[in-house]
C-alpha positions as CSV (number, residue, x, y, z in Angstrom):
1,M,150.5,96.8,81.4
2,Y,148.6,99.9,80.6
3,K,145.2,99.8,78.9
4,I,146.2,101.0,75.4
5,F,148.4,97.9,74.8
6,K,145.7,95.6,75.8
7,I,143.2,97.2,73.5
8,N,145.7,97.4,70.6
9,T,146.7,93.7,71.0
10,F,143.1,92.7,70.6
11,L,142.7,94.8,67.5
12,I,145.9,93.5,66.0
13,V,145.2,89.8,66.7
14,A,141.6,90.2,65.4
15,S,142.8,91.6,62.1
16,L,145.4,89.1,61.0
17,V,144.8,87.4,57.7
18,V,147.4,84.8,56.4
19,T,148.3,85.3,52.8
20,G,151.2,83.2,51.5
21,C,154.3,83.8,53.6
22,V,153.3,87.2,55.0
23,K,150.5,88.4,57.2
24,M,148.3,91.0,55.6
25,E,147.3,93.2,58.5
26,S,144.6,95.7,59.4
27,K,144.5,99.2,57.8
28,D,143.7,100.7,61.2
29,Y,147.2,102.0,61.7
30,V,146.2,103.9,64.8
31,A,145.7,100.5,66.5
32,Y,149.5,100.0,66.4
33,V,150.4,103.4,68.0
34,D,151.3,103.5,71.6
35,P,152.1,107.1,72.7
36,M,153.3,105.7,76.1
37,I,156.5,104.5,74.4
38,G,159.4,106.8,75.4
39,T,157.6,108.3,78.5
40,D,159.9,106.4,80.8
41,F,163.8,106.4,81.2
42,H,165.2,109.4,79.2
43,G,162.8,109.2,76.2
44,H,161.1,112.6,77.0
45,T,158.0,111.9,75.0
46,F,154.4,112.8,76.1
47,P,151.3,110.6,75.9
48,G,148.7,113.2,75.2
49,A,146.6,114.1,72.1
50,A,148.3,115.6,69.1
51,L,148.0,115.7,65.3
52,P,150.8,115.4,62.6
53,G,152.5,118.8,62.9
54,G,149.7,120.2,65.0
55,L,150.1,123.5,66.8
56,V,148.3,122.1,69.9
57,Q,149.9,119.1,71.5
58,M,147.9,118.6,74.7
59,S,149.0,116.3,77.5
60,P,149.0,115.8,81.2
61,D,151.8,117.4,83.2
62,T,153.2,115.3,86.1
63,G,156.2,117.5,86.7
64,T,157.8,120.7,85.4
65,E,161.4,120.6,86.7
66,D,164.5,118.5,86.1
67,W,165.7,117.1,82.8
68,D,163.5,114.0,82.6
69,W,160.4,116.2,82.8
70,C,161.2,118.3,79.7
71,S,158.0,117.0,78.1
72,G,156.0,117.6,81.3
73,Y,155.3,113.9,81.8
74,H,157.3,111.0,83.2
75,Y,156.0,107.5,83.6
76,S,157.5,107.1,87.1
77,D,155.0,109.6,88.5
78,N,151.6,108.8,90.1
79,S,150.0,112.2,90.3
80,L,149.4,114.9,87.8
81,M,148.8,118.7,87.8
82,G,146.4,119.0,84.9
83,F,146.3,119.2,81.2
84,S,148.3,121.8,79.3
85,H,148.1,122.6,75.6
86,L,151.7,122.9,74.3
87,H,154.4,120.2,74.6
88,R,157.5,119.1,72.7
89,S,158.4,115.5,72.3
90,G,162.0,114.5,73.1
91,M,163.3,117.9,74.0
92,G,166.5,118.2,75.9
93,A,165.4,121.6,77.3
94,G,162.2,122.3,79.2
95,D,159.6,124.9,78.1
96,W,156.0,125.1,76.9
97,G,153.2,123.5,79.1
98,D,151.1,126.6,78.5
99,V,147.4,127.0,79.5
100,L,146.7,124.3,82.0
101,L,143.2,123.0,82.9
102,M,142.3,120.8,85.9
103,P,138.8,119.5,86.9
104,T,138.4,119.2,90.7
105,T,135.8,118.8,93.4
106,G,135.7,120.1,96.9
107,E,137.7,123.1,98.1
108,V,139.1,125.4,95.4
109,K,142.9,125.2,95.4
110,V,145.0,127.5,93.3
111,N,148.5,125.9,93.4
112,P,149.4,122.4,92.2
113,G,150.9,121.1,95.4
114,S,153.8,118.6,95.4
115,K,154.3,115.0,94.3
116,V,155.2,114.2,97.9
117,N,151.9,115.6,99.1
118,P,149.3,116.1,96.3
119,D,146.6,117.0,98.9
120,E,148.2,120.4,99.5
121,G,147.2,121.5,96.0
122,Y,145.0,120.7,93.0
123,R,147.1,117.8,92.0
124,S,145.4,114.4,91.7
125,R,146.7,110.8,92.0
126,F,146.2,108.5,89.1
127,S,147.0,105.0,88.0
128,H,148.4,103.8,84.7
129,E,145.8,101.1,84.8
130,E,143.2,103.8,84.4
131,E,145.0,105.7,81.7
132,T,144.5,105.3,77.9
133,A,146.6,106.9,75.1
134,S,146.2,106.6,71.4
135,A,146.9,108.7,68.4
136,G,144.8,111.9,68.9
137,Y,143.2,110.9,72.2
138,Y,144.1,110.6,75.8
139,S,142.1,109.8,79.0
140,V,142.8,109.2,82.6
141,F,140.7,108.8,85.8
142,L,141.6,111.4,88.5
143,K,141.4,109.4,91.7
144,D,141.3,112.4,94.1
145,Y,138.2,113.9,92.4
146,A,136.5,110.8,90.8
147,V,136.6,112.6,87.5
148,K,137.3,111.0,84.1
149,A,139.3,113.4,81.9
150,E,139.4,112.9,78.1
151,L,141.4,115.0,75.6
152,T,141.4,115.3,71.8
153,V,142.5,117.9,69.4
154,S,142.2,119.8,66.1
155,P,145.4,121.4,64.6
156,R,145.0,124.6,66.7
157,A,142.5,123.8,69.4
158,G,142.1,121.4,72.3
159,F,138.9,119.6,73.3
160,H,138.4,118.5,76.9
161,R,135.6,116.2,78.2
162,Y,135.3,115.8,82.0
163,T,132.9,113.3,83.5
164,F,132.1,114.5,87.1
165,P,130.7,112.7,90.1
166,E,127.7,114.1,91.9
167,S,128.9,117.1,93.7
168,D,127.7,120.6,94.7
169,A,131.4,121.8,94.5
170,S,132.7,120.8,91.1
171,H,135.3,123.1,89.5
172,I,137.4,123.6,86.5
173,I,140.7,125.5,87.0
174,I,142.6,127.4,84.4
175,D,146.2,128.0,85.6
176,A,147.3,130.8,83.3
177,G,150.8,131.0,84.7
178,H,151.6,127.3,84.6
179,G,154.5,126.2,82.4
180,I,157.4,123.7,82.2
181,R,160.2,125.4,84.2
182,E,158.7,127.8,86.7
183,R,161.6,130.3,86.4
184,Y,160.5,131.0,82.8
185,R,157.3,132.8,83.8
186,Q,157.0,136.4,82.8
187,G,153.4,137.3,83.3
188,S,149.9,136.4,82.3
189,E,146.4,138.0,81.9
190,I,143.1,136.3,82.2
191,E,139.5,137.6,81.7
192,I,136.2,135.9,82.3
193,V,134.2,137.3,79.4
194,S,130.9,135.5,80.1
195,D,129.5,132.5,81.9
196,T,130.8,130.3,79.1
197,E,134.0,132.0,77.9
198,I,137.4,132.8,79.3
199,V,140.3,134.3,77.4
200,G,143.9,135.1,78.4
201,H,147.6,135.2,77.6
202,R,150.8,133.9,79.0
203,A,154.3,135.3,78.4
204,S,157.5,133.4,79.2
205,H,161.2,133.8,78.5
206,G,163.2,130.6,78.6
207,F,164.5,128.2,76.0
208,V,162.0,130.0,73.7
209,K,162.7,133.7,74.0
210,H,159.8,136.2,74.3
211,K,157.1,133.5,73.9
212,N,153.5,134.7,74.0
213,V,150.6,132.3,74.0
214,Y,147.0,133.4,73.7
215,F,143.9,131.3,74.4
216,C,140.1,131.4,74.1
217,A,138.2,128.8,76.3
218,R,134.6,127.9,75.8
219,F,132.5,125.8,78.3
220,S,129.5,123.6,77.3
221,K,127.7,124.5,80.5
222,P,127.3,128.0,82.0
223,F,129.2,128.5,85.3
224,K,127.2,128.6,88.5
225,A,129.9,131.0,89.8
226,S,133.5,131.9,88.9
227,G,136.5,133.9,90.1
228,T,140.2,134.5,89.7
229,W,143.3,134.2,91.8
230,N,146.6,136.0,92.1
231,E,149.3,134.1,94.0
232,E,147.5,132.9,97.1
233,N,144.7,135.5,96.9
234,I,141.5,133.8,95.8
235,K,138.9,136.3,94.4
236,P,135.4,134.9,94.0
237,G,133.4,137.0,91.6
238,S,136.5,138.7,90.1
239,K,136.4,138.9,86.3
240,E,140.0,139.6,85.4
241,D,143.5,139.5,86.7
242,E,147.2,139.7,85.8
243,G,150.5,138.7,87.2
244,K,152.9,135.8,87.3
245,Y,150.9,133.3,89.4
246,I,147.3,133.8,88.2
247,G,144.3,131.8,87.0
248,A,140.6,131.5,87.0
249,F,138.2,128.9,88.4
250,V,134.6,128.1,87.5
251,D,132.1,126.4,89.8
252,Y,129.3,123.9,89.0
253,E,126.8,121.6,90.7
254,T,127.1,118.2,88.9
255,T,125.0,115.1,88.9
256,E,126.5,111.6,88.8
257,N,128.4,111.1,85.5
258,E,127.6,114.5,84.3
259,T,129.8,115.6,81.4
260,I,131.1,119.1,81.0
261,E,133.2,120.0,77.9
262,V,135.8,122.7,77.3
263,K,137.3,123.6,74.0
264,I,140.2,126.0,73.8
265,G,141.7,127.7,70.8
266,I,145.4,128.6,70.9
267,S,147.3,131.2,69.0
268,Y,150.7,132.8,69.2
269,T,149.2,136.0,67.6
270,S,146.3,137.3,69.7
271,V,143.2,136.4,71.7
272,E,141.1,137.2,68.6
273,Q,143.1,134.8,66.5
274,A,142.8,132.1,69.2
275,R,139.0,132.6,69.0
276,L,139.1,132.4,65.2
277,N,141.1,129.2,65.4
278,L,138.6,127.7,67.8
279,D,135.5,128.8,65.8
280,T,137.0,127.5,62.6
281,E,138.2,124.1,63.7
282,I,135.8,123.1,66.4
283,P,132.5,125.0,65.8
284,G,130.3,122.5,67.5
285,W,130.3,120.4,70.7
286,N,130.7,116.9,69.4
287,F,133.8,115.5,71.2
288,D,133.5,112.1,69.6
289,E,133.4,113.6,66.1
290,I,136.6,115.5,66.7
291,K,138.2,112.4,68.2
292,E,137.3,110.4,65.2
293,Q,138.6,113.1,62.8
294,A,141.9,113.0,64.7
295,S,142.1,109.3,64.4
296,Q,141.3,109.4,60.7
297,T,143.9,112.1,60.2
298,W,146.5,109.8,61.8
299,N,145.3,106.8,59.8
300,V,146.0,108.7,56.5
301,A,149.4,109.9,57.7
302,L,150.5,106.6,59.1
303,G,149.2,104.7,56.0
304,K,151.7,106.3,53.8
305,I,153.9,103.4,54.8
306,E,152.5,99.9,54.9
307,V,154.6,97.1,56.4
308,E,154.0,93.4,56.5
309,T,155.7,91.1,59.0
310,P,157.5,87.9,58.1
311,D,156.0,84.5,58.7
312,G,159.3,83.3,60.2
313,N,158.7,85.1,63.5
314,D,156.4,84.3,66.4
315,E,153.2,86.3,66.6
316,T,154.1,88.4,69.7
317,Y,157.4,89.5,68.1
318,N,155.6,90.6,64.9
319,Q,153.0,92.5,66.8
320,N,155.6,94.3,68.9
321,K,157.5,95.2,65.7
322,K,154.3,96.7,64.2
323,T,153.7,98.7,67.3
324,T,157.3,99.9,67.5
325,F,157.2,100.9,63.8
326,Y,154.0,102.8,63.7
327,T,154.7,104.5,67.1
328,A,158.0,105.6,65.7
329,L,156.3,106.9,62.6
330,Y,153.8,108.7,64.8
331,H,156.5,110.4,66.8
332,S,158.4,111.3,63.6
333,L,155.4,113.1,62.2
334,L,154.8,115.4,65.2
335,F,157.3,118.0,64.1
336,P,158.1,120.5,62.7
337,A,154.8,122.0,64.1
338,T,152.3,124.5,62.8
339,F,152.8,128.0,64.1
340,S,150.4,130.1,61.9
341,D,146.7,130.6,62.5
342,V,143.9,129.3,60.3
343,D,144.1,132.5,58.2
344,G,147.9,132.3,57.9
345,K,148.8,134.9,60.4
346,Y,151.9,134.4,62.6
347,V,154.4,136.4,64.6
348,G,157.7,136.5,62.7
349,L,161.3,136.6,64.0
350,D,161.1,140.4,63.7
351,G,158.2,140.4,66.3
352,K,155.7,141.6,63.7
353,V,152.5,139.9,62.5
354,H,152.8,138.5,59.0
355,T,150.5,136.3,56.8
356,A,151.8,133.1,55.2
357,E,150.7,133.1,51.6
358,G,150.4,129.7,50.0
359,F,152.1,127.7,52.7
360,T,151.8,126.9,56.4
361,Y,154.3,128.6,58.6
362,L,156.0,126.1,60.9
363,S,158.2,126.2,63.9
364,D,160.3,124.0,66.1
365,F,163.3,123.2,63.9
366,S,165.6,121.1,66.0
367,L,167.9,120.6,63.0
368,W,171.0,119.4,64.7
369,D,168.9,116.4,65.5
370,T,166.4,116.1,62.7
371,H,168.5,116.9,59.6
372,R,169.9,113.4,59.9
373,A,166.7,111.2,59.5
374,E,163.5,113.0,60.3
375,M,163.7,115.6,57.6
376,P,164.8,113.0,55.0
377,L,161.9,110.8,56.1
378,L,159.4,113.7,55.5
379,T,160.7,113.9,51.9
380,L,159.3,110.4,51.5
381,V,156.0,110.6,53.3
382,E,155.1,114.4,53.7
383,P,157.1,116.3,51.1
384,Q,154.7,119.2,51.3
385,R,155.8,119.7,55.0
386,N,159.4,119.9,53.7
387,V,158.3,122.7,51.4
388,N,156.5,124.4,54.2
389,A,159.5,124.1,56.4
390,I,161.9,125.6,53.8
391,R,159.5,128.4,52.9
392,T,159.3,129.1,56.7
393,M,163.0,129.2,56.9
394,L,163.2,131.7,54.0
395,A,160.6,133.9,55.7
396,Q,162.7,133.7,58.8
397,F,165.8,134.7,56.7
398,E,163.8,137.7,55.3
399,Q,162.5,138.8,58.7
400,G,165.4,137.9,61.0
401,G,168.4,138.2,58.6
402,W,169.6,134.6,59.1
403,L,168.6,131.0,58.7
404,P,168.1,129.2,62.0
405,T,171.4,127.6,62.9
406,P,170.6,125.0,63.7
407,Q,167.5,125.5,65.9
408,Q,164.5,127.7,66.0
409,F,161.5,127.6,68.3
410,G,158.6,129.9,68.6
411,N,159.3,133.3,67.2
412,S,163.0,133.3,68.3
413,Y,166.3,132.0,67.3
414,T,167.9,129.7,69.9
415,N,171.2,128.5,68.4
416,D,171.3,126.1,71.4
417,M,173.0,123.4,69.4
418,I,175.7,123.4,66.8
419,G,176.1,123.3,63.0
420,D,174.4,125.0,60.2
421,H,171.8,122.4,59.2
422,P,169.1,124.4,57.4
423,V,171.4,123.9,54.4
424,A,171.2,120.1,54.8
425,A,167.4,120.2,54.8
426,I,167.3,122.6,51.9
427,A,169.9,120.8,49.8
428,D,168.3,117.4,50.4
429,A,164.9,118.5,49.4
430,F,166.1,120.4,46.3
431,Q,168.2,117.5,45.1
432,K,165.2,115.2,45.4
433,G,163.0,117.5,43.3
434,I,161.0,118.9,46.2
435,A,161.6,122.4,45.2
436,D,158.5,124.6,45.5
437,F,160.5,127.4,46.9
438,D,162.7,130.2,45.7
439,A,166.0,128.3,45.2
440,E,168.0,131.4,44.4
441,E,166.8,133.0,47.7
442,A,167.5,129.8,49.5
443,Y,171.1,129.8,48.1
444,K,171.5,133.4,49.1
445,A,170.5,132.5,52.6
446,V,172.7,129.4,53.1
447,R,175.7,131.3,51.5
448,K,175.3,134.1,54.0
449,N,175.2,131.7,56.9
450,A,178.4,130.1,55.6
451,M,180.3,133.3,54.9
452,E,179.2,136.1,57.3
453,T,179.8,136.4,61.0
454,P,176.8,137.9,62.7
455,P,177.3,141.2,64.7
456,A,177.7,141.0,68.5
457,D,174.0,141.6,69.2
458,H,173.1,138.7,66.9
459,R,175.1,135.9,68.4
460,S,172.1,133.6,68.5
461,R,172.3,133.5,64.7
462,G,174.8,132.3,62.1
463,R,177.7,130.0,62.6
464,I,179.3,130.4,66.0
465,G,183.1,130.8,65.7
466,L,182.9,131.3,61.9
467,D,185.7,133.9,61.9
468,Y,188.2,131.2,63.2
469,Y,186.9,128.7,60.7
470,L,187.3,131.1,57.8
471,K,190.8,132.0,58.9
472,D,192.3,128.6,60.0
473,G,189.9,126.0,58.6
474,Y,189.0,124.8,62.1
475,L,187.8,126.1,65.4
476,P,190.4,126.2,68.2
477,Y,189.4,124.7,71.5
478,N,190.8,127.6,73.5
479,K,188.5,130.0,71.7
480,V,185.3,128.1,71.1
481,R,183.4,125.4,73.0
482,E,182.7,122.2,71.3
483,S,185.3,123.1,68.7
484,V,185.9,119.6,67.2
485,S,182.2,118.9,66.7
486,R,181.6,122.4,65.2
487,T,184.5,122.0,62.8
488,L,183.3,118.6,61.6
489,E,179.7,119.8,61.1
490,Y,180.7,123.0,59.3
491,A,182.7,120.9,56.9
492,Y,179.6,118.8,56.1
493,N,177.5,121.9,55.9
494,D,180.0,123.4,53.4
495,W,179.6,120.3,51.3
496,C,175.8,120.8,51.3
497,V,176.3,124.4,50.2
498,A,178.5,123.0,47.4
499,Q,175.8,120.6,46.3
500,L,173.2,123.3,46.1
501,A,175.6,125.6,44.2
502,K,176.3,122.9,41.7
503,A,172.6,122.2,41.2
504,L,172.0,125.9,40.5
505,G,175.0,126.2,38.1
506,K,177.2,128.2,40.4
507,E,180.4,126.4,39.5
508,D,182.9,128.7,41.1
509,D,181.0,128.5,44.4
510,Y,180.8,124.8,44.0
511,K,184.6,124.5,43.8
512,F,185.1,126.9,46.7
513,F,182.8,125.1,49.1
514,M,184.0,121.7,48.1
515,Q,187.5,122.8,49.1
516,R,186.1,124.0,52.5
517,A,184.2,120.6,52.8
518,A,187.7,119.1,53.4
519,N,188.3,121.1,56.5
520,Y,187.3,118.1,58.6
521,K,190.9,116.9,58.0
522,N,192.2,119.8,60.1
523,V,191.0,118.2,63.3
524,L,191.9,114.6,62.5
525,D,195.0,113.6,64.5
526,P,197.3,111.1,62.7
527,E,198.8,110.0,66.0
528,T,195.5,108.8,67.6
529,G,193.5,108.3,64.4
530,L,190.7,110.4,66.1
531,A,189.2,113.8,65.8
532,R,191.1,115.8,68.5
533,P,190.9,119.4,69.8
534,K,193.5,121.8,68.5
535,D,194.4,125.2,69.9
536,S,194.8,128.5,68.1
537,E,198.5,127.8,67.7
538,G,197.9,124.5,66.0
539,K,198.8,122.4,68.9
540,W,196.8,119.3,69.8
541,L,195.2,119.1,73.2
542,D,197.5,117.3,75.6
543,P,196.7,115.3,77.7
544,F,193.9,113.8,75.6
545,N,191.3,111.4,76.8
546,P,189.2,110.1,73.9
547,T,186.4,108.8,76.1
548,F,186.0,112.1,78.0
549,V,182.8,114.0,77.3
550,G,183.4,117.0,79.4
551,H,181.5,120.2,80.3
552,G,182.1,123.9,80.4
553,D,185.3,125.0,78.7
554,E,186.4,121.3,78.6
555,R,183.5,120.4,76.4
556,H,185.2,119.9,73.0
557,Y,182.5,117.6,71.6
558,T,178.8,118.1,71.5
559,E,177.2,115.6,73.9
560,A,179.8,113.1,72.9
561,N,183.5,112.2,73.0
562,A,186.2,111.7,70.4
563,W,185.3,108.0,69.8
564,Q,181.8,109.0,69.0
565,Y,182.4,112.1,66.9
566,T,185.4,111.1,64.8
567,W,183.0,109.3,62.4
568,F,181.0,112.5,61.5
569,V,182.3,112.9,58.0
570,P,179.2,111.7,56.3
571,H,180.0,113.4,53.0
572,D,183.5,111.9,52.7
573,V,183.6,108.5,54.3
574,Q,186.2,107.4,51.8
575,G,188.4,110.3,52.9
576,L,188.1,109.1,56.4
577,I,189.0,105.6,55.3
578,D,192.1,106.9,53.6
579,F,193.0,108.8,56.7
580,E,192.8,105.7,58.8
581,G,195.1,103.8,56.4
582,G,192.6,102.0,54.2
583,R,189.6,99.7,54.4
584,E,191.1,97.1,56.8
585,N,192.3,99.7,59.3
586,F,189.0,101.6,59.1
587,E,187.0,98.4,59.7
588,S,189.3,97.5,62.6
589,K,188.8,100.9,64.1
590,L,185.0,100.6,63.7
591,D,185.2,97.2,65.3
592,T,187.0,98.7,68.3
593,L,184.3,101.4,68.6
594,F,181.6,98.7,69.0
595,T,183.5,96.4,71.3
596,M,185.5,98.6,73.6
597,S,184.4,99.4,77.1
598,S,181.3,101.6,77.4
599,E,182.8,103.5,80.3
600,V,182.9,107.3,79.7
601,Q,184.3,110.1,81.8
602,E,182.4,113.3,82.8
603,T,179.4,112.1,80.8
604,V,176.1,113.8,80.2
605,S,172.6,112.4,80.3
606,D,172.3,112.2,76.5
607,V,175.0,109.6,76.2
608,T,172.9,106.5,76.4
609,G,172.2,103.3,74.4
610,L,175.9,102.3,74.4
611,I,177.3,99.5,72.4
612,G,181.0,99.9,73.2
613,Q,181.4,103.6,72.7
614,Y,178.7,103.8,70.0
615,A,175.9,105.8,71.7
616,H,172.6,105.2,69.9
617,G,170.8,107.3,72.5
618,N,172.2,110.5,70.9
619,E,172.4,111.7,67.4
620,P,176.1,112.0,66.5
621,S,176.3,108.1,66.4
622,H,173.2,107.5,64.3
623,H,174.9,107.0,60.9
624,T,178.0,105.3,62.2
625,L,177.0,101.6,62.0
626,Y,176.2,102.2,58.2
627,L,179.9,103.0,57.6
628,Y,180.7,99.3,57.3
629,D,179.0,99.5,53.9
630,Y,181.8,101.8,52.8
631,A,184.5,99.5,54.2
632,G,183.4,96.4,52.3
633,T,181.9,94.6,55.2
634,P,178.2,95.3,54.9
635,W,177.2,92.2,56.9
636,K,178.5,94.1,60.0
637,T,176.1,96.9,59.2
638,Q,173.3,94.4,58.8
639,E,174.1,92.7,62.1
640,L,174.4,95.9,64.1
641,A,171.3,97.5,62.6
642,R,169.3,94.5,63.7
643,K,171.0,94.5,67.1
644,V,170.0,98.2,67.7
645,M,166.5,97.7,66.4
646,D,165.9,94.6,68.6
647,E,167.6,95.7,71.8
648,L,167.3,99.5,71.9
649,Y,163.7,99.9,70.5
650,H,160.8,98.0,72.0
651,T,157.2,98.4,73.2
652,G,156.6,99.8,76.7
653,P,157.2,103.1,78.3
654,D,161.0,102.6,78.4
655,G,161.0,101.6,74.7
656,L,163.5,104.3,73.7
657,C,167.1,104.1,74.8
658,G,167.6,107.9,74.7
659,N,166.0,111.3,74.2
660,E,163.5,111.3,71.3
661,D,164.8,114.7,70.2
662,M,161.9,115.9,68.2
663,G,161.4,112.8,66.1
664,Q,165.0,111.9,65.2
665,M,165.3,108.8,67.4
666,S,162.1,107.4,65.9
667,A,162.9,108.4,62.3
668,W,166.1,106.4,62.5
669,Y,164.1,103.4,63.3
670,V,161.5,104.0,60.6
671,L,164.2,104.2,57.9
672,S,166.4,101.5,59.3
673,S,163.6,99.0,59.7
674,M,162.7,99.4,56.1
675,G,166.3,98.5,55.3
676,F,168.1,101.8,54.4
677,Y,169.4,105.0,55.8
678,E,170.6,108.4,54.3
679,V,174.1,108.8,55.7
680,A,174.7,112.2,54.1
681,P,171.4,114.1,53.4
682,G,172.0,116.1,50.3
683,Q,173.7,113.2,48.5
684,N,170.5,111.7,47.2
685,L,171.4,108.1,48.1
686,Y,170.7,105.5,50.8
687,A,173.0,103.0,52.4
688,I,171.5,99.6,52.8
689,G,171.1,97.9,56.2
690,S,168.9,95.0,57.1
691,P,165.1,95.2,56.5
692,E,162.9,93.9,59.3
693,F,159.7,93.5,57.3
694,A,158.6,91.0,54.7
695,K,157.2,93.9,52.6
696,V,157.2,97.7,52.8
697,V,155.2,99.9,50.5
698,I,155.9,103.6,50.6
699,H,152.9,105.5,49.1
700,L,154.4,108.5,47.3
701,N,153.0,112.0,46.6
702,E,152.7,112.1,42.8
703,K,153.2,115.8,42.7
704,Y,156.9,115.1,43.6
705,Y,157.3,111.5,42.5
706,K,156.9,109.9,39.1
707,A,155.2,106.7,40.5
708,P,152.6,106.1,43.2
709,E,154.7,103.7,45.3
710,F,158.1,102.3,46.1
711,T,158.3,98.7,47.4
712,I,160.8,96.6,49.3
713,E,160.3,92.9,49.6
714,T,162.3,90.3,51.4
715,I,162.5,86.5,50.9
716,N,163.1,84.2,53.8
717,N,163.2,87.1,56.3
718,S,162.9,86.5,60.1
719,K,164.4,87.7,63.4
720,D,167.4,85.4,62.8
721,N,167.7,85.7,59.1
722,K,169.1,89.2,59.2
723,Y,171.9,88.9,56.6
724,I,171.4,89.8,52.9
725,Q,172.3,87.0,50.6
726,S,171.4,88.8,47.4
727,A,169.4,91.7,46.1
728,T,167.6,92.8,42.9
729,L,166.3,96.2,41.8
730,N,163.5,96.0,39.3
731,G,164.5,92.4,38.6
732,N,168.2,93.2,37.9
733,P,171.0,92.0,40.3
734,L,172.0,94.6,42.8
735,N,175.5,94.1,44.3
736,K,176.0,97.7,45.6
737,T,175.3,98.5,49.2
738,W,173.3,101.6,48.2
739,F,170.7,102.9,45.9
740,S,169.8,106.4,44.7
741,H,166.7,108.4,45.5
742,S,165.8,108.3,41.8
743,E,164.9,104.6,42.3
744,I,162.3,105.7,44.9
745,K,161.2,108.5,42.7
746,N,160.6,106.2,39.7
747,G,158.7,103.7,41.8
748,S,161.2,100.8,41.8
749,A,160.9,97.4,43.4
750,L,163.8,96.4,45.7
751,V,164.0,92.7,46.7
752,F,166.3,91.1,49.2
753,E,166.9,87.4,49.9
754,M,167.9,87.0,53.6
755,G,169.8,84.3,55.4
756,V,171.0,83.3,58.9
757,E,174.7,83.5,57.9
758,P,176.5,86.5,56.3
759,N,177.1,86.4,52.6
760,K,180.7,87.9,52.7
761,S,180.8,88.2,48.9
762,W,177.8,90.5,48.6
763,G,178.6,94.2,48.3
764,T,182.2,93.9,49.3
765,K,184.1,95.4,46.3
766,P,185.3,99.0,46.5
767,E,183.0,99.8,43.5
768,D,180.0,98.5,45.5
769,A,180.4,101.1,48.3
770,P,178.4,104.3,48.4
771,P,180.3,107.2,46.7
772,S,182.0,109.9,48.7
773,M,183.5,113.3,48.1
774,T,186.9,111.5,47.8
775,K,187.0,109.0,45.0
776,T,187.7,105.3,45.8
777,N,191.3,104.4,45.4
């Protein structure tokens, strides 16, 4: 077991105080965070130092190629290349890894070498036993150089502390061309300004188009000597260089345990702005002070939700649940990330420098993933970040002409995934009263996305295949890839537009988009009872294999198959129930989903965490187990929610069953472990699952909420007592399997009594089910 778990276990055990039937635990929330969770298997997280929504997310890079190294780090490795300043947690595409530093001793080497033979480059072997990760801090002992490396961060700057052995040939290398995915390199420049400062720039063109990263590095000790390199050409004494494979090195004589520190400001705007970010955020040389500030920042962020574990579980189980919960909250709060400098300057989607007035300009909207749970979670714990996100999207609309659909990274559109989910985030926040943005401009933007096909040179924007959707009400599989998934998601997006139109008093538009929200029916096949590809002539795909995932032109679903995607009608579950022939048939079909063989054909790496054909390791399945609430069998939702939380989330590097996807995988756990989930963001209500904790207190931002907190308490809760026997809301009986956001806004108290056997009379009536676009029969 790695060090961080040993340390955290000591802190957790030392802080337990028994109070009644629950354990009142330490307020040191950072003690429960283990950034190593998700660094193994396909989790794609990184263990390094970061802040909530920080621009700099600094971490070791152990590899830069292949899918499982999208974050730059994988737990299976035993050597690392150095410490770069930009990473993304849970990406399915590699990029970033800009501005890498590596402390070394001995001969100067200017390429990283290989995992097979680290000695051929500046790589170093390391052991997980000599590696520590916590919220805002990372350290590791580099075996090949006998150097201890420590990292901490401010929002826009990284702070390195290297403890060297005695050596007359100690070095710090800056690899200015390094990045995740070597083929993305475009070119870099580096300049040694003085014997304590180096500046530079790296350009890349990959998943993020036209990315430019600038840096300013300061050293606590003047260099004895320095130089640059270009490809294999090492140039002692050189002060500047440019090219694809370049960098700089600085030389020192060090005494035993001598510490040299480096602090680096990062900007997407210019070297001058990187220097400003550094001077503003880390003006001094107190590493421990910045580390403590990072820890306290995380304590405040994580403390917005307090959880207490039930007395009915054993101590180890409870401790692991706390670690799983707060690490999930930690991962959920990393994105979307800051993109603007300390003075508000940023590079817009038009390539020009702008200044954000009155808000922080953000980036990294992976909305196909995060509209489902991460963005709704932010409305509870960081509503101001939701406002910043939406104001950022509106700036992007102004400068680039379109909202990001559904992804945007850096200063470019990517449109790598499907759907039109900015509208989900906007409608959800506005419906909840988080509306510090120009709602009319927002509606103008979402309506344009829903109605206009972008010109040929703007195909990375807008809804792909919209012309077919407008004409036929669905996307034909012989014209557009992933046609079934796109049709289903556009229908939900149209429903979101309708909700925003209604809230703004646009009744005609509301009716129009509500009609379009029923387009999901156009790809539901009555013969199979599944969402099935249809061609431009209206003919169903034949032969049809509902467990086939596919690729290329045969990819009709997005990272999923028919069994997994049929359920994506979050806005009209009752309509889907009616299509399946009523509640009993619908329940039976859901049962089949969870009990059938997990075998899939032509799968992709994202389809993981399988229970039958339910794939929790990927986002399209995330709401599906909550659909039993609509079918009148909520105890099945309760059972499956606990099964997923107990079996597919746990401590340890392999604690995630699939790609973290920018916080979505973790946000699902945060919401579900509290006992609820927002099936259709924009609807303003939460379906009830099975709370894991004895008590949850969500501390609310009183600018947007009428009360300081919302509480959830459970009676007789334990690992085995997972079924709801009864519930009350503010002391009144609650028989519905849902509650509205207004209850959170007003600071209500929700209480559940739990038991070991299902109560099959609670929440089973049609009127108890969450409402849908189609009214209950």
